N, C-alpha and C positions, 0 to 999 in steps of 0.2 A: 393279564398280560399287557396292560397299558400303563404308561406313566406320563405325567405332565411336568413341565417345568415352566417357571415364570421368568421371563426376561424383561427387565425393566429398562425403559428408555427415557432419556431426559432431554430437555431443550435448554438452549441459552440464546440470547440475542445481543447484538451489538448496535449501538447508536453512534453514528459518525457525526462529529461536531467540529466547528472551526476552533482552532487552538487559541485564537485571540478573543473570539466572542462565542463562548460555549453555548449560548442560546441559539446560535445559527446551526440548524441541522443540515447535513450535506448529503445530497442525492448523488448516486453514481460511483461511489467507492466500490471497488471489487475485491473480494477475498476468496481464498482457497483454503482448504483444511487438510491437515496431514496428521496421521497417527504418529505417536512417538517412535514407532519402529521404522518410520520413514515412508510408509505407504501413503500415497495421496488418496483422497476419498472422492467418490462421486455419489450423487443421490439421484435415483431414478424412481419416480412415483412414490416418494417417501422412504424408499429402501436404500440403505447404504451398502456400498461395495468398494473394493479396492480399485482404483483407477490404474490403467497401464503405466501412466507416468503423469507428471505435473500438467502437461498439455491436455490430458484426458480428464483431469479433475473438474468437478463442478465449480462454476463461478457463482458466487453469491453477491448480489448487487444491492446497495442500499436504496431504499425507496425515498419518496418526497419528504418523509419524516426522518430521514437519515438512518433508517433501521433495516437490518437484515436478521433473519432467524436461522439457527441451526437446530433442527428438530430431529428427535428420535435417536440420539446418541447414547451409547452405553457409558458406564463408568470408565474413566481413563484420562490420560493427558493427551491433549491435541495441540498442535502448533497451527496458528492461524497466520496466514501470510496475506498482506495487502498487495495486490498485483496491479491495481490502477487507482490513482487518486481521483477525487471528484474535480469538476471544473474549477479552475483558478486556485488549485491547491497542488501540492506535490508530495511525493514519497521520496525521502532521502535515503538512498541505498536500498538495502533489503529490510523491509519493515515486517517484523514478526513478533508474536507474543504467544504465550501458552494459556490454554484454558483447561483447567483440571476439573472434571466432573466426578463428584463422589456423592452417591445416594441423593441426587436431586439438587445438590448445591454446586455451583460452579465458581471457582476462583480464577482470577486472571493475574498473570505475572509476566515478568520478563521485558517490560517496556514502560518507560516513564510516561508515555503518551496514552496509556491505557489505564483506566481506573474502574474498580468494581462499583456498581450502582447498588445492587442487591444480590441475592443468592443465585440469580441466573441472568444477570445483565451487566454489560460493561459499556463505558463511554470511551470512544476511541477518537483522539484529536488528530487533525491534519493541519499543518502549517499552510497559511495562504501564500500565494505568490505576489510579487510586485511587478506590474507591467509584464506579466507572463514569465518572469524569472523567479526562481526560488530565492528565498532570503538567506542564501548561504554564500554570498560573495559572487554569484554568477554575474550580477550587474557590473561589479568591478572588473571581472574578467572580460566581459563584453567591451567595456570602455577601454581597457588596456589593449585588447585585440584590435579594436578600431583605430586607436592611436598608432599602433605598430604598423598596420596596413597603410595608414596615411604617410607615415615616415618612410616606408619602403617606396611608395609611389613618388614621393619628393626626391628620394635618392636616385631612382631610375631616371626621373626627369633631368636631374642635375648631370648624371652620367651621359645622357644623350646630348645635352647642351654642350658639355665639355668636348665630346667627340666631334661634334659639328664645328666647334671653334678651332680644334686642332686641325681638322681637315681643311679649313679655310686659310690657315696660316702657312 
């Protein structure tokens, strides 16, 4: 009256690198993992379970070598979401990609900044910032905003001077 079943679990890892200099490994990138059915996952003492919501999901952070590991997963497709970029880098919008685990081999897809390294590893690139601003035109927006504020201040000054001149006349 007893039976046994074998449940296989697989691992994959991510290495976070600078998009301009892929030899630079990035510490501090944070990721969460989600099953394709939408359930966020949490890992406690090596065991996986469904999280109550995204806020309850486990955060995986890259180490000094830019690496983080996802261990003990079953076959299936998972969505990986980067929730925080490393220092001096940025995440543009929602950054996600898929990891499909099948009998010990993981393939990564869905984002041009993610590339397969081998059967269970991926390289994930992050774009660097310039002077604390993302390289997506934010610098131009900051300059335009500053110019607009300066023009508004000049306009207010001119209006006050005009009112004073009218009052003296």
